[in-house]
N, C-alpha and C positions, 0 to 999 in steps of 0.2 A: 515508583506512588504505592507505598505496602496498604492493601486494604483493611478494613476490619475483617477482626475473623467474622465469620456470618457471611460474607462477599462470596458468589458463586456467578460464572457462566455455565446455560445448560442448553443445548441444542442438540436437530436431530439431523444437521448437516455438517461437514466440516466444511466448509466454507472459506475462501483467502481472504475474504473481511471477517469473519471471525475470528481466525490466526490474528490478523492485522489488528483490530480492533482490541483484542484482548493485552497484545504487545505494547499498542500505543499507548493504553491504559494502567499500565507497568505489572501487567501480570496478575492472574487472579485462578483458584481452582476451575477448573474446563472439564464440562461433563459433555461428552459425546455419543450420542447414540446414531449410529452413522449407516443408518441397515436401507438401501432403494426399494428394496422390496414392498410395493404398497402394501401387504397384506398384516407382514411383518411392523413396519411402520408404525401403522395405524393401530394394531392388536396389543404390540407386547411394545412399543412404546410409549403411551400413557403407562403402563404400568411400572418400565424401567424407570418412568420421570416420576413416578409418586414417591417408588424406591428409595430414588439419590436425595429427593427433598425432605422425606420424612428423617433420611439419616442425616443429612449434613443442617437439617431445619438452618437455613438463612436466613439472612435477616434484609438480602438485600440479593435477589436474582436476576441480572443481566442474561439476555433471551433474544434471539433472534427469531423473529416472529412466524409461527406459523399458527393457523387456526386450532388445530388439536392441541397444539404445546402450550398455545397460553389460555386454553380452556381449563387445562390440567394443572398450570399454573393457577391460577383462579381459584379452583377446588380445592386443592393444597391451602391458599388463604385464607379459607372461610372451613377446616375444619379446627373442633376446640382443641384446647391447650396447647396448640402452637404458638407460636412468634410470628406475626402476621407480616409477610415480607414486602417492602416495594419492589416494584417488579421494573427494570428499564427495559424499554422494549425497540431489538432494531429493527425498522420497517425496510422493507425494500420496495420500492417505486409499485412495483404490483398490487403489493396488499395494498397501497394507501388510493392507489387511482383507479382501482377496475373497479367498476358499476356491474352488478349482474342485470340480466335482461330476460324476458321472462314471466311467467308467472311465480317464479318463486322466490321473482327478484322484492320484495320487499322485507319476503322474512330471511331473505339473506344479509342483505344490508340491514337490517336492525340485528345479525348477529355480529357483522364484523365490526360495526360502532358499537356493540355490547365491550366485545373481545376489546376491542384498541381502548375504548373509553376506561378499563380494567388498568390499564397501564398507570405508572406515577409516571415514567417518562419515556415520550417515544425520541428517538432518535433519523435520524434523516441520512443521507447523503448527500442532501445540497439544497440550497437555498429554494427553490423551485418548486419543493416538497413541503414547505414549510405550511402554505397554506392547508393545503389535504392533511398533512396530520392535525391540524389546529381546528379542523370541523368534529376532532375526536377526540383530543386531551387538550390541557392547558399548557401541559409540559410538553415541551418541545425543543429540541435540540438540532444542531447540525454538527456532525462528523465526516468529513470528508474522507472518500477514500485515498488511500495512500499511495503514489506511484507506482505501477507494474516495478518490481525490482527482478531483471531478466538476468542476473547472475548468480540468483538463490533459488529459493525453492519454487516459484513461479517460471523456472525455466520450463519445469515441467508438460504446464500446459500448453506450450506453446507443438507448434504440426512438426511431425519429422519430415523433413520433404522425401518425396516416396523414389522410390531405387528402379531402376529398371525393371519392367517387368511387373512391378508391384502397384497397388491402389493404394 
């Protein structure tokens, strides 16, 4: 499926789901900032994201949900003299189902609802997550994870058997 010009996928983590969804959706320009160090990811990641969005000027942004990445995309959406992109957010179970507790539960819960409501479409992995997603957005779609291909790329994820004398 050829995507219209101005369609991108942006993520801060190189996930198998990201790769498989991009492949299943017919490929599109994909931008990955995959730095697992928290300081770099949370300080450089937003600047990198704004740079990519500013340069590409997308009309449609696919993303794998993270709180800060979604916030940066929403900030970009409202910058002047830019096309306002539609945002399609692939949500994992934890992002939808996790409830906060303690004295900060109300502000964090409100922040999460604000971010998820900013997406034009929430994508979930199975039908059981639809009610959780519908609490935040009227636009919800299910795209299942494909079966694991043990012959290809995913074989790298399998554990190697221990050798004598090694752990």
